[in-house]
C-alpha positions as CSV (number, residue, x, y, z in Angstrom):
1,M,10.3,-18.5,199.7
2,A,10.2,-14.8,200.5
3,I,8.7,-12.7,197.7
4,P,11.6,-10.5,196.5
5,K,11.2,-6.7,196.5
6,Q,12.4,-6.6,192.9
7,V,13.5,-8.8,190.0
8,K,15.7,-8.0,187.1
9,I,14.4,-9.2,183.7
10,G,16.7,-8.5,180.8
11,A,18.0,-5.0,181.5
12,V,14.9,-3.9,183.4
13,N,14.3,-3.9,187.1
14,Y,10.7,-4.7,188.1
15,I,9.5,-3.7,191.6
16,V,7.4,-6.4,193.2
17,Q,4.5,-5.2,195.3
18,E,2.1,-7.1,197.5
19,K,-1.3,-5.4,197.4
20,Q,-4.7,-6.2,198.8
21,V,-6.3,-5.2,195.5
22,V,-4.3,-6.1,192.4
23,D,-4.7,-4.0,189.2
24,N,-7.9,-2.5,190.7
25,D,-9.7,-5.8,190.4
26,N,-10.5,-8.0,193.4
27,S,-10.5,-11.2,191.3
28,N,-6.9,-10.8,190.1
29,W,-4.1,-12.7,191.9
30,G,-1.3,-10.8,190.1
31,A,-0.5,-8.3,187.4
32,C,2.6,-7.3,185.5
33,V,2.5,-3.6,184.6
34,F,5.0,-3.0,181.8
35,H,4.8,0.7,181.4
36,D,6.2,1.4,184.9
37,N,8.0,-1.9,185.5
38,H,6.2,-3.4,188.4
39,I,4.6,-6.7,189.4
40,E,1.6,-6.8,191.8
41,I,0.8,-9.9,193.9
42,S,-2.3,-10.3,196.1
43,T,-1.6,-10.3,199.8
44,G,-4.6,-12.6,200.4
45,L,-2.9,-15.6,198.8
46,S,-1.2,-18.5,200.5
47,E,2.6,-18.5,200.2
48,E,2.4,-21.3,197.6
49,R,0.0,-19.3,195.5
50,K,2.1,-16.1,195.9
51,E,5.1,-18.0,194.5
52,Q,3.1,-19.5,191.7
53,T,1.6,-16.1,190.8
54,L,5.0,-14.4,190.9
55,V,6.4,-16.9,188.5
56,H,3.4,-16.4,186.2
57,E,3.9,-12.6,186.2
58,I,7.6,-12.9,185.7
59,L,6.9,-15.0,182.6
60,H,4.7,-12.1,181.3
61,A,7.6,-9.7,181.9
62,I,10.1,-12.1,180.2
63,F,7.9,-12.4,177.1
64,Y,7.4,-8.7,177.0
65,E,11.1,-7.9,177.4
66,S,11.8,-10.5,174.7
67,G,9.5,-8.5,172.3
68,F,6.3,-10.5,172.6
69,E,3.7,-7.8,173.3
70,E,0.8,-10.1,172.4
71,Q,0.7,-13.0,174.9
72,D,-1.4,-16.1,175.1
73,E,-2.7,-16.3,178.7
74,D,-3.2,-20.1,178.5
75,V,0.5,-20.6,177.5
76,V,1.7,-18.3,180.3
77,N,-0.6,-20.2,182.8
78,R,0.7,-23.7,181.7
79,V,4.4,-22.8,181.5
80,G,4.1,-20.8,184.8
81,I,2.7,-23.8,186.7
82,T,5.3,-26.1,185.3
83,L,8.2,-23.7,185.8
84,H,7.2,-23.0,189.4
85,Q,7.1,-26.7,190.2
86,F,10.5,-27.2,188.5
87,L,12.1,-24.4,190.6
88,K,10.7,-26.0,193.8
89,D,11.5,-29.6,192.9
90,N,15.1,-28.6,192.1
91,N,15.6,-26.4,195.2
92,L,16.0,-23.3,193.0
93,F,13.6,-21.4,195.2
94,H,15.5,-20.4,198.3
95,K,14.3,-18.5,201.3
96,Q,16.1,-15.2,201.0
97,D,15.4,-11.5,200.7
98,V,16.4,-10.2,197.3
99,V,16.8,-6.4,197.1
């Protein structure tokens, strides 16, 4: 799967950026920045990890846009892993460029 350049969540477009350092922290794989609507994904990850991290950060954005400002990271981790695998197993991840 190609990482899309943007995703629309609710009525909000989030720009997706691949960066060497995510959220100014070398240990982060991804980040969802709500105040300016962007998602950061680490360039140093394998394609599989990039996909998984993108799904994780999309879940943060979905929860936020649904009004859940307080989020349980463990819940997002667990649902993100399962959702990523569901999308792959059911061929819902397609190799395409989304603009």
